[in-house]
C-alpha positions as CSV (number, residue, x, y, z in Angstrom):
1,X,0.0,0.0,0.0
2,X,1.2,3.4,-0.9
3,X,0.5,6.1,1.7
4,X,-0.4,9.6,0.4
5,X,2.5,12.0,0.6
6,X,2.2,15.3,2.5
7,X,2.0,18.4,0.3
8,X,4.7,21.1,0.5
9,X,2.1,23.7,1.5
10,X,0.6,21.4,4.2
11,X,0.7,24.0,7.0
12,X,-1.0,26.7,4.9
13,X,-3.5,24.0,3.6
14,X,-4.5,23.1,7.1
15,X,-4.9,26.8,8.1
16,X,-7.2,27.2,5.1
17,X,-9.2,24.1,6.2
18,X,-9.4,25.0,9.8
19,X,-10.5,28.6,9.0
20,X,-13.8,27.2,7.9
21,X,-14.5,25.9,11.4
22,X,-16.4,23.0,9.8
23,X,-14.7,19.9,11.1
24,X,-16.8,17.8,13.4
25,X,-19.9,19.9,12.8
26,X,-23.4,18.5,12.4
27,X,-24.7,17.4,8.9
28,X,-26.1,20.2,6.8
29,X,-28.7,19.9,4.0
30,X,-26.7,22.1,1.7
31,X,-24.0,19.4,1.4
32,X,-26.3,16.3,1.8
33,X,-28.3,17.5,-1.2
34,X,-25.1,17.3,-3.3
35,X,-24.0,13.9,-2.2
36,X,-27.5,12.4,-2.7
37,X,-27.6,13.9,-6.2
38,X,-24.2,12.5,-7.0
39,X,-25.0,9.0,-5.8
40,X,-28.2,9.0,-7.8
41,X,-26.7,10.7,-10.9
42,X,-23.8,8.2,-11.1
43,X,-25.6,5.2,-9.7
44,X,-23.0,4.6,-7.0
45,X,-23.7,3.3,-3.5
46,X,-21.3,5.7,-1.7
47,X,-20.8,9.5,-2.2
48,X,-18.9,11.6,0.2
49,X,-17.8,15.2,0.9
50,X,-14.4,14.4,2.5
51,X,-12.2,16.9,4.2
52,X,-8.5,15.9,4.7
53,X,-7.2,16.9,8.2
54,X,-3.7,16.4,9.5
55,X,-4.1,12.8,10.5
56,X,-7.6,11.8,9.2
57,X,-10.2,12.3,6.5
58,X,-13.5,13.5,8.0
59,X,-16.9,13.3,6.1
60,X,-19.0,16.4,6.2
61,X,-21.6,14.6,4.2
62,X,-22.0,10.9,3.4
63,X,-24.3,8.6,1.5
64,X,-24.0,4.8,1.9
65,X,-21.4,4.9,4.6
66,X,-21.7,4.6,8.4
67,X,-18.2,5.7,9.4
68,X,-17.6,9.4,10.0
69,X,-13.9,9.4,9.4
70,X,-10.8,7.2,8.5
71,X,-7.1,7.5,8.9
72,X,-5.4,9.8,6.3
73,X,-2.7,7.3,5.7
74,X,-5.2,4.8,4.1
75,X,-7.4,7.4,2.4
76,X,-7.9,7.7,-1.3
77,X,-8.8,11.3,-0.8
78,X,-5.3,11.9,0.6
79,X,-4.0,11.1,-2.9
80,X,-6.7,13.0,-4.6
81,X,-5.7,16.4,-3.0
82,X,-2.3,16.1,-4.5
83,X,-3.6,16.9,-8.0
84,X,-5.9,19.4,-9.6
85,X,-7.9,17.0,-11.8
86,X,-10.1,14.1,-10.7
87,X,-8.4,11.1,-9.2
88,X,-9.9,8.2,-11.2
89,X,-9.3,4.6,-10.1
90,X,-11.4,2.1,-12.3
91,X,-10.3,-1.0,-10.3
92,X,-8.4,-0.6,-7.1
93,X,-7.4,-4.3,-7.0
94,X,-5.3,-3.7,-10.1
95,X,-3.8,-0.4,-8.9
96,X,-0.5,-1.0,-7.0
97,X,-1.2,2.1,-4.9
98,X,-4.4,0.7,-3.4
99,X,-4.5,-3.1,-4.1
100,X,-3.5,-4.0,-0.5
101,X,-5.2,-1.0,1.2
102,X,-7.4,-2.0,4.2
103,X,-10.3,-0.2,2.6
104,X,-10.0,-2.4,-0.4
105,X,-9.2,-5.7,1.2
106,X,-11.8,-5.1,3.9
107,X,-15.0,-3.0,4.4
108,X,-16.2,-1.1,2.5
109,X,-14.4,-3.1,-0.2
110,X,-13.6,-0.2,-2.5
111,X,-13.1,-1.2,-6.1
112,X,-14.0,2.0,-7.9
113,X,-13.1,5.5,-6.8
114,X,-13.4,8.9,-8.4
115,X,-12.5,12.0,-6.3
116,X,-12.7,15.6,-7.5
117,X,-10.5,17.9,-5.3
118,X,-12.1,20.8,-3.4
119,X,-10.2,24.1,-3.2
120,X,-11.1,27.6,-1.9
121,X,-8.2,29.5,-3.5
122,X,-6.9,27.4,-6.4
123,X,-3.8,26.6,-4.3
124,X,-4.8,24.7,-1.1
125,X,-6.9,21.6,-1.8
126,X,-8.7,20.7,1.4
127,X,-10.7,17.7,0.5
128,X,-12.8,16.0,-2.2
129,X,-16.3,15.2,-3.5
130,X,-15.8,11.5,-4.1
131,X,-17.7,8.5,-5.5
132,X,-17.1,4.9,-4.4
133,X,-18.4,1.6,-5.7
134,X,-17.9,-2.0,-4.6
135,X,-17.4,-3.1,-8.2
136,X,-15.0,-1.9,-10.9
137,X,-16.4,1.0,-13.0
138,X,-15.3,3.0,-16.0
139,X,-16.1,6.7,-16.5
140,X,-15.9,8.6,-19.7
141,X,-14.6,12.2,-19.9
142,X,-18.1,13.6,-19.8
143,X,-18.8,11.8,-16.5
144,X,-15.6,13.0,-15.0
145,X,-16.5,16.6,-16.0
146,X,-19.9,16.3,-14.4
147,X,-18.2,15.2,-11.1
148,X,-16.0,18.3,-11.3
149,X,-19.1,20.4,-11.9
150,X,-20.7,19.0,-8.7
151,X,-17.4,19.6,-6.8
152,X,-17.7,23.2,-7.9
153,X,-21.1,23.3,-6.3
154,X,-19.5,22.0,-3.0
155,X,-16.8,24.7,-3.3
156,X,-19.5,27.4,-3.7
157,X,-21.2,26.2,-0.5
158,X,-17.9,26.2,1.3
159,X,-17.3,29.8,0.1
160,X,-20.8,30.8,1.3
161,X,-20.0,29.2,4.7
162,X,-16.8,31.2,4.9
163,X,-18.5,34.4,4.0
164,X,-21.2,33.8,6.6
165,X,-18.6,33.2,9.2
166,X,-16.7,36.3,8.2
167,X,-19.8,38.3,8.2
168,X,-20.7,37.1,11.7
169,X,-17.1,37.8,12.8
170,X,-17.2,41.3,11.3
171,X,-20.5,42.0,13.0
172,X,-19.2,40.7,16.3
173,X,-16.0,42.8,16.0
174,X,-17.9,45.8,15.0
175,X,-20.2,45.4,18.0
176,X,-17.1,44.9,20.2
177,X,-15.4,48.0,18.9
178,X,-18.6,50.0,19.2
179,X,-18.9,49.0,22.8
180,X,-15.3,50.0,23.5
181,X,-15.7,53.4,21.8
182,X,-18.9,54.0,23.7
183,X,-17.1,53.2,27.0
184,X,-14.1,55.5,26.4
185,X,-14.2,58.5,28.6
186,X,-12.8,60.8,26.0
187,X,-14.8,61.9,23.0
188,X,-14.1,60.1,19.8
189,X,-15.2,61.7,16.5
190,X,-14.8,61.1,12.7
191,X,-14.8,64.2,10.5
192,X,-14.9,64.1,6.7
193,X,-12.9,66.3,4.3
194,X,-15.5,69.1,4.6
195,X,-15.3,69.2,8.4
196,X,-18.7,67.4,8.8
197,X,-19.0,65.0,11.7
198,X,-19.8,61.5,10.4
199,X,-19.7,59.6,13.7
200,X,-19.2,60.3,17.4
201,X,-19.2,58.2,20.6
202,X,-21.4,58.7,23.7
203,X,-18.7,60.6,25.6
204,X,-18.6,63.2,22.8
205,X,-22.3,63.7,23.0
206,X,-22.3,64.0,26.7
207,X,-19.3,66.4,26.6
208,X,-21.3,68.8,24.3
209,X,-24.6,68.0,26.0
210,X,-26.2,67.1,22.7
211,X,-28.0,64.1,21.1
212,X,-26.6,62.1,18.2
213,X,-29.1,63.7,15.8
214,X,-27.7,67.2,16.7
215,X,-24.1,66.0,16.3
216,X,-23.9,63.7,13.3
217,X,-24.0,65.7,10.1
218,X,-23.1,69.0,11.7
219,X,-19.9,70.8,11.1
220,X,-17.4,70.3,13.9
221,X,-16.7,74.1,13.7
222,X,-20.2,74.7,15.0
223,X,-18.9,73.6,18.5
224,X,-15.7,75.6,18.3
225,X,-15.7,79.1,20.0
226,X,-15.9,81.8,17.3
227,X,-16.8,79.1,14.7
228,X,-13.1,78.6,13.9
229,X,-12.8,76.1,10.9
230,X,-11.5,72.8,12.4
231,X,-9.6,71.7,9.3
232,X,-7.8,75.1,9.1
233,X,-6.8,74.7,12.8
234,X,-5.4,71.2,12.1
235,X,-3.6,72.3,9.0
236,X,-1.8,75.0,11.0
237,X,0.3,72.1,12.4
238,X,2.2,72.3,9.1
239,X,3.0,75.9,9.9
240,X,4.1,75.3,13.4
241,X,1.0,76.7,15.2
242,X,-0.1,73.2,16.4
243,X,1.8,70.3,17.9
244,X,2.3,67.6,15.2
245,X,4.1,64.4,16.2
246,X,3.9,61.0,14.4
247,X,1.2,62.3,12.2
248,X,-1.1,63.3,15.1
249,X,-2.2,67.0,15.2
250,X,-2.6,68.2,18.8
251,X,-4.0,71.6,19.8
252,X,-6.0,73.2,22.6
253,X,-9.2,74.9,21.7
254,X,-12.3,76.4,23.4
255,X,-15.5,74.3,22.8
256,X,-19.0,75.4,23.3
257,X,-21.7,73.2,24.8
258,X,-25.4,73.4,23.7
259,X,-26.1,75.6,26.7
260,X,-23.5,78.2,25.5
261,X,-21.0,77.3,28.2
262,X,-17.4,77.1,27.0
263,X,-14.7,74.8,28.2
264,X,-11.1,74.1,27.2
265,X,-10.4,70.9,25.2
266,X,-7.5,69.0,23.9
267,X,-7.9,67.8,20.3
268,X,-5.8,65.0,18.9
269,X,-6.5,64.2,15.3
270,X,-4.9,62.0,12.6
271,X,-5.8,62.0,8.9
272,X,-6.7,58.5,7.7
273,X,-7.8,56.9,4.5
274,X,-11.1,55.2,5.1
275,X,-12.8,53.6,2.1
276,X,-12.4,55.9,-0.9
277,X,-11.8,59.2,1.0
278,X,-9.6,60.8,3.5
279,X,-11.1,61.6,6.9
280,X,-9.9,63.0,10.2
281,X,-10.3,60.7,13.2
282,X,-9.5,62.0,16.7
283,X,-10.1,62.3,20.3
284,X,-11.5,65.2,22.3
285,X,-10.7,65.6,26.0
286,X,-12.1,68.1,28.4
287,X,-9.1,69.6,30.1
288,X,-10.9,71.9,32.5
289,X,-9.5,70.1,35.6
290,X,-5.9,70.3,34.1
291,X,-6.3,74.0,33.5
292,X,-7.5,74.6,37.0
293,X,-4.5,72.6,38.4
294,X,-2.2,74.7,36.2
295,X,-3.7,77.9,37.6
296,X,-3.3,76.6,41.1
297,X,0.3,75.7,40.4
298,X,1.0,79.2,39.0
299,X,-0.6,80.7,42.1
300,X,1.5,78.5,44.3
301,X,4.7,79.5,42.5
302,X,3.7,83.1,42.8
303,X,3.3,82.7,46.6
304,X,6.6,80.9,46.8
305,X,8.3,83.6,44.9
306,X,6.8,86.6,46.6
307,X,5.9,85.4,50.1
308,X,8.6,82.9,50.9
309,X,11.8,83.8,49.0
310,X,12.0,87.4,50.2
311,X,11.6,86.7,54.0
312,X,13.8,83.6,53.7
313,X,16.6,85.7,52.2
314,X,16.2,88.2,55.0
315,X,16.2,85.5,57.6
316,X,19.3,83.9,56.1
317,X,21.1,87.2,56.0
318,X,20.1,88.1,59.6
319,X,21.3,84.7,60.9
320,X,24.6,85.1,59.1
321,X,25.1,88.6,60.6
322,X,24.2,87.4,64.0
323,X,26.6,84.5,63.7
324,X,29.4,86.8,62.6
325,X,28.9,89.4,65.3
326,X,27.8,87.4,68.3
327,X,29.3,84.0,67.5
328,X,32.4,84.3,69.8
329,X,30.2,85.4,72.7
330,X,27.6,82.6,72.4
331,X,27.7,79.5,74.6
332,X,28.0,76.1,72.9
333,X,24.2,75.4,73.0
334,X,23.3,78.8,71.5
335,X,25.9,78.5,68.8
336,X,24.6,75.1,67.9
337,X,21.0,76.3,67.7
338,X,22.2,79.3,65.5
339,X,24.0,76.9,63.2
340,X,21.0,74.7,62.8
341,X,18.7,77.6,62.1
342,X,21.2,79.0,59.5
343,X,21.6,75.6,57.8
344,X,17.8,75.0,57.6
345,X,17.2,78.5,56.2
346,X,19.8,77.7,53.5
347,X,18.0,74.4,52.7
348,X,14.6,76.1,52.5
349,X,16.0,78.9,50.3
350,X,17.6,76.2,48.0
351,X,14.3,74.4,47.8
352,X,12.4,77.6,46.9
353,X,15.0,78.5,44.2
354,X,14.8,74.9,42.8
355,X,11.0,75.1,42.5
356,X,11.2,78.4,40.8
357,X,13.8,77.2,38.4
358,X,12.0,74.0,37.4
359,X,8.8,76.0,36.9
360,X,10.5,78.5,34.7
361,X,12.2,75.8,32.7
362,X,8.9,73.9,32.1
363,X,7.2,77.1,31.0
364,X,10.1,78.0,28.7
365,X,10.8,81.3,30.6
366,X,14.5,80.8,31.2
367,X,16.5,83.0,28.9
368,X,19.8,81.5,27.8
369,X,22.6,83.9,27.1
370,X,24.8,81.5,25.1
371,X,28.3,82.6,24.4
372,X,31.5,81.0,23.2
373,X,33.8,80.3,26.1
374,X,36.9,78.2,26.8
375,X,35.8,74.9,28.4
376,X,38.9,74.6,30.5
377,X,38.3,78.0,32.2
378,X,34.8,77.0,33.0
379,X,35.8,73.7,34.5
380,X,38.6,75.3,36.6
381,X,36.1,77.8,37.9
382,X,33.6,75.0,38.8
383,X,36.4,73.3,40.9
384,X,37.3,76.6,42.5
385,X,33.7,77.4,43.5
386,X,33.1,73.9,45.0
387,X,36.5,73.5,46.5
388,X,35.5,74.7,50.1
389,X,32.6,72.3,50.2
390,X,34.7,69.4,49.2
391,X,37.4,70.4,51.7
392,X,34.9,70.6,54.5
393,X,33.8,67.0,53.8
394,X,37.4,65.8,53.5
395,X,37.0,64.9,49.8
396,X,39.7,65.5,47.2
397,X,38.8,66.9,43.7
398,X,40.9,66.7,40.6
399,X,40.6,67.8,37.0
400,X,41.7,65.6,34.0
401,X,41.2,67.8,31.0
402,X,41.5,65.8,27.8
403,X,39.4,68.0,25.5
404,X,42.2,70.4,24.6
405,X,41.7,74.1,23.8
406,X,38.1,73.9,22.6
407,X,35.3,76.4,22.7
408,X,31.7,75.6,23.9
409,X,28.6,77.7,23.5
410,X,27.0,77.9,27.0
411,X,25.2,80.3,29.3
412,X,28.1,80.7,31.8
413,X,25.9,81.2,34.9
414,X,23.7,78.3,34.1
415,X,26.6,76.1,33.1
416,X,28.2,76.8,36.5
417,X,24.8,75.9,38.1
418,X,24.9,72.6,36.3
419,X,28.5,71.8,37.3
420,X,27.9,72.8,40.9
421,X,24.9,70.6,41.2
422,X,26.8,67.6,39.8
423,X,30.0,68.2,41.8
424,X,28.2,68.9,45.1
425,X,26.2,65.7,44.6
426,X,29.4,63.7,43.9
427,X,31.0,65.2,47.1
428,X,27.9,64.7,49.2
429,X,27.7,61.0,48.4
430,X,31.5,60.3,48.6
431,X,33.1,58.8,51.7
432,X,35.7,60.7,53.8
433,X,39.0,60.8,52.0
434,X,37.2,60.0,48.8
435,X,38.0,61.5,45.4
436,X,35.8,63.3,42.8
437,X,37.3,63.5,39.3
438,X,36.1,65.8,36.5
439,X,37.2,64.6,33.1
440,X,36.7,66.1,29.7
441,X,37.1,64.4,26.3
442,X,36.3,65.1,22.7
443,X,34.3,62.8,20.4
444,X,34.9,62.4,16.7
445,X,31.4,63.9,16.0
446,X,32.2,67.4,17.2
447,X,30.9,66.9,20.7
448,X,32.7,67.3,24.1
449,X,31.9,65.0,27.1
450,X,32.4,66.1,30.7
451,X,32.4,63.3,33.3
452,X,31.8,63.9,37.0
453,X,33.0,60.7,38.7
454,X,32.8,59.8,42.4
455,X,33.7,56.8,44.6
456,X,30.4,56.9,46.5
457,X,27.7,54.4,47.3
458,X,26.4,54.3,43.7
459,X,22.9,54.1,42.2
460,X,20.9,51.0,41.5
461,X,20.0,50.2,37.9
462,X,16.3,50.6,38.6
463,X,16.9,54.1,40.2
464,X,19.1,55.2,37.3
465,X,16.1,55.1,35.0
466,X,14.3,57.7,37.3
467,X,17.2,59.7,38.6
468,X,16.4,62.8,36.5
469,X,12.7,62.8,37.4
470,X,11.4,65.7,39.5
471,X,11.4,65.1,43.2
472,X,13.0,61.6,42.9
473,X,15.8,60.8,45.3
474,X,17.6,57.4,45.0
475,X,17.8,55.8,48.4
476,X,21.5,55.6,49.3
477,X,22.7,52.1,50.2
478,X,24.9,51.4,53.2
479,X,24.8,54.9,54.7
480,X,22.4,57.4,56.2
481,X,20.2,59.3,53.7
482,X,21.4,62.7,52.7
483,X,18.8,65.5,52.6
484,X,17.9,67.1,49.3
485,X,15.0,68.5,47.2
486,X,15.0,65.9,44.5
487,X,14.9,68.7,41.9
488,X,18.6,69.3,41.2
489,X,19.2,66.6,38.6
490,X,15.9,67.4,36.9
491,X,17.1,71.0,36.6
492,X,20.5,69.9,35.3
493,X,18.9,67.9,32.5
494,X,16.5,70.8,31.6
495,X,19.3,73.4,31.5
496,X,21.8,71.3,29.6
497,X,19.2,70.4,27.0
498,X,18.5,74.1,26.5
499,X,22.2,74.6,25.8
500,X,21.9,71.9,23.1
501,X,23.4,69.0,25.0
502,X,22.3,66.1,27.2
503,X,23.1,64.3,30.4
504,X,23.4,60.6,31.3
505,X,24.5,58.4,34.2
506,X,26.4,55.2,34.7
507,X,26.7,53.7,38.2
508,X,27.2,50.6,40.2
509,X,26.2,50.1,43.8
510,X,29.2,50.5,46.2
511,X,31.5,51.4,43.2
512,X,30.5,55.0,42.5
513,X,28.8,57.0,39.8
514,X,29.7,58.8,36.7
515,X,27.4,61.6,35.4
516,X,28.2,62.6,31.8
517,X,27.4,66.0,30.2
518,X,27.4,66.2,26.4
519,X,27.7,69.5,24.6
520,X,28.4,70.6,21.1
521,X,32.0,71.7,20.7
522,X,32.8,74.7,18.5
523,X,35.9,72.7,17.3
524,X,38.3,75.6,17.0
525,X,41.4,76.2,19.0
526,X,41.8,79.5,20.9
527,X,45.6,79.2,21.1
528,X,48.0,79.0,18.2
């Protein structure tokens, strides 16, 4: 017996078969009608719609046979799907492929077989419409063609089954997506090329306090304050008036509810090809709460600036004057209390200044006076400014300048602020008798790198990912926590980026940290 070979496209063939979701389903009249007609038309006792699975052939429809399936390895249909034309076996006992097949030597004692392959895409043959007789038979070409015509009928029914499944699946997916869109808290809207709303979810209707009849078919601009044309507003993204990233146009507008009440909204629209036309699909978010929070934040910053910084500066100055004039006359306890008050006033003033700095940076209100300056001079000044602090903590500082006589374009005051923040952090987290090294080096791409390296406790890999976030402070390992605002490194990143550079960190616990500044180098020497 010759077992049927496995087609080269077997995996794709099985995907095609299984996509019908037809295996092991109940009999259906649409297929039974064809097998009954075939058995009658050709006067054979057995007619089958057979589907060839991975290890078996399963009969979707059968006439004259009790079995519902047989093994693929002994099936005639397994051979039939290997060719496009009808597999025609006039006498199985005389065919070496089947003469000793169990289906020939035993029940149902097949002698004659004719199987027309079934295909859904002209490539993957998934089964057959086959005729079986217990006596040898001969078919002429006309009979074989009729069998193929009936097989085409079976294929049509299989196509209809697939279309019905796809239609059901599409309807289910559409209902599922509709449910999701209706549950989304933000407004979702589709606008055509004329600015007319074609569809909107429930959140959009509730946001504007309107019904679907009032919304669908109306111009979106009707709900914009001053009737501003939506498409013109979106198109301004090409001119820089709106934020456009990854094809999404984002802008803030004032929308008008049906009651006449206005509210701020964030629009996020993307142009998409849907069907035969381009449409704008987007989300609409009510940002009233965000605007109120921003107003509160501005008010807080104003209070910090006018109501805290001025008295704190006076308190710090008064404490310094008091310490200078009365320090030698104070007893130990009074001197200690004065020192604590002075240190805490400095900490509070530093916090106030950091909050004001971060607010100005986020608002884009920090003016940068970039000027060309010699990098070495700036680094030497940074060491000089932070030298007393390092000496007080018994930490050595050294400079390794490998960048040569290069020029960088920086705001000198802000650059010194960045360097002081990094150096003071390195000193603060270094052990007694530790060393802080400032290194500079040039890259081949016209950039200069400045490393601030310490031998401190280090930063875990998890904390390194957040070290530049506002108010984040990495918990030191193996030593007492050092007080700070958690804003310094966030300010460092913002300032250095406004100077056209960047900052990064590499660290290992108990082995120290290296903060690296990157700046464009002007790549010209200032000395001959």
